N, C-alpha and C positions, 0 to 999 in steps of 0.2 A: 578411218582408224587414226587416232591421235597418238603422238609420241608418248612413251611411258615416262612417268616421273621416276626419280631415283629410287623411290620406295617400291615402285612397281617393276623395276627392271628384271628381266629374266636372268636365270643363272647362266654364266658363261662357262664354256668348256675350257678347262685349263690343262696344261701339261702336268706331269706327275709332281705332286707336292706344291704346286703353285696356288697361291691364295688370291682371291679377288682384291683389287686395289681400288678402294673407294675414292682415292685422290684423283684418279684419272677420269675426266668427264666421259659420259656416254651420250652423245647427241641423239642417238636413235635415228630411225628412219620411218617416215610416214609413207607407206607404199601407195603408189598410184598405178592402178592396173594397166592403164594405157601407156605408161612410161617405164615399166620395170621389166627386166629380163633376168633369167638365170644364166650365168656364164660358168662353164666348167672347163678347166684346163687339163689336158693330158689324161683322159679317162681310158688309158691304154694298158695293154697286157704287161709291158715292161715295168710298169709301176705297180699294178694292182693284182696281178696274178702270181701265185706261188712259183710259176714257171718263168716269170719275168726276170730280166737280168739284174734288177736292183733289189729283188726280194730279200736278199741277205742283209741289207741295211735298212730297208723301209718296212719289211714284213711285220715286225713286232708292233710297230706303231700303227700300221694299217689295221692289224688285228685288234689292238687295244681300243682304237677309236671306232671300230665298226665302220671304217671308211667306205668300203665297198658297198655295204648295205645303205649307208647314209647318202652316198651319191645317188644310188638307185632311188631312194625316197625323194630326193630333189627332182630327179627326172620325172617320176610319177606325179609329183605335186605340180610341176610345170605343165605337163600335158593335161592333167586332170582339171586344171584351173585356167587353161588357155593363156598361159604366160609364156612368152617366147623363150626358147632354149637356144643358146649359142655354145658351140664347142670350139675351143682354141687348141688345136692339136700340135704335136711336135713330131716332125719327120726330118730325117737326114738322108740326103741323096749322095751319090758318089762325089759330086763336086764339093760337098761340104767337108769331106775328109781330106781335101787338099788345102784347107786353110793353113796358113803359115804360123799362126799363133792362136792359142786358146787360153781361157781361164782354167782354173783347177778342175771344176766339175765338167766344163766342156771337154777337156782332155779325157776325163774318165768316160764320159758318154760316148765319145768317138772310139776310145779303146775297147769298150765292151760291146760296140756295135748296137747301141741303144737306138730304137726307133728307125732302124735302117730300112730303106726302100730302094729299089733299082733306079727309079727316077720319078718325076712328078706325074708322068703319064703311063706308068707301068705298075700294074698291081700283081705281077708275078709273085707267087708265094706270100701274098699279103694276108690272106685269110688265116686267122689264128696265129699270126706272127706277133712279135713284140710290139710292133707299130699299130696293130689292129685294136679295135675297141674290145673291151671285155664282152664276152658273149652275151651276158644278160642285159647289157646296155643297148645292144643293136636294135631291138624294136623301137626304142625311144629315139636313137640318133639317126637311124636309117629310114625314118618314116616319111621323108620327103618334105617335112616342115622345119626340122631343126636346121639352123644356120651353122654350117661347118666352115670356119674361116680358113684362109691360107695358113700354112704352118708358121709358128714363131720359131726362130732359129737359135736364140740364146735362151733367155728366160721370159722377157717381157713381150708385149704385143706391138712394140714399136716397128717390128719388121713384118707384121702381118696386117690384115685388113679388118681386125676386130672393131676398132673404133669407128671406122667408116661404116661398117655394117650396122653397128648400134645406132649411129647418128641417122643413117638413112631410114631406120625404122622408128625414129622419134624416141629412142630410149635414152634416159639420163639417170636411171637408177639401176644398179647392178647388185644381184645376190651372187657372190663369188665363192667358188669351191673348186676342188680338184687336186691335182698333184703337181709338184710337191710343195709343201707349205712354205718353206723359207726360200724357195727358188722361183718357180713359175707363178705360183699363187701370189706371193708377196710382190713380185715384179709386176704382175698384172695389176694388183691393187695400186701400187705407186703410180703407174702410168695412167690408169683410169682416173685417179684423183687429180693428177696434173692436167688431165683433159677435161676436168669439170664435172665428172660423174659423182653421184652419191653412191657409196659402196659399203655393203655389209658383207663380212666374211662368215662362212659357215664353219665353225671351229672343229666340228666332229666329222666333216665331210672333206677332210684333208689329212695329210700325214707327211712325215719327213724322215730322212735318214737319221738314225741314232747310232753313233759309234763312240768308242771310248774317248771321253773328253769333249765330245761335241754332240749337242742335242738340237737338231735342226727344227724340230717341232716346238720346243720350248722357246727358241729364239724367235720363231715366226709368231707365236702367240703374243709375245711381248710387243712386237712391232704391229701386229694387227690391232691390239688395244690402243697403241699410240696413234695409229693412222686412220683406221676405218671409222665410219659412223657408228658401227657397233659390231659385235661378234655374237652371232646367234647359233643355236643348235639346229640340226635338221628337223627336229620336232617343232621348234618355234617357226621355222620357215613354212613347214606344212600347215600349221595353224593360221599363220598370217596370210598365206596365199589363199587358203580356203575361205577366209573372211573378206576377201576383196569383192 
């Protein structure tokens, strides 16, 4: 599959009211099946379930983007086309609550006990908790083939083994999605680019907090277009993986 010309470029998913900017290049990505993986950050209840602790600020955007369904489509496309799936989760253990300083959103996550677990070796009350996978994702993630990395602790993969796991599998192309857009997804994008990966972001398989005066999704979409090789929809990913 060759890279698309500007005239053939697929439609990008944008935040509310945003128009495509033809002045920004779209390098595109020619997928190589032996070198590409799907990477999803934080497909967990605290972000994606109406019972999750962040639903009050991310729920509307998750709903508008059909984020839950579109992440599920990525999982199905990955498994159906024998493309490796990597999950970069977020867990907090009791020692993490003893940090002496945090950034703004770190402080919030600690305060609302987001992604909390007793410790790395203890799954007490894990099933169905905010740290657990969304129930419909479990057949894809818990199949014994999906690579589940160690947890990232702030937003990016610098503190986990995602890059190592990708490199050890010969992966240098990443289709990136998950939660949340302007935090973990964008931080993973930036670090993967710095590490020499080609990265496409799936714009409708992510979402972010939207609060008065601040739109995390709109901010992320701007930076995705400035940084990534391209921004695709879940439908485009499904079609491209099926064509490999």
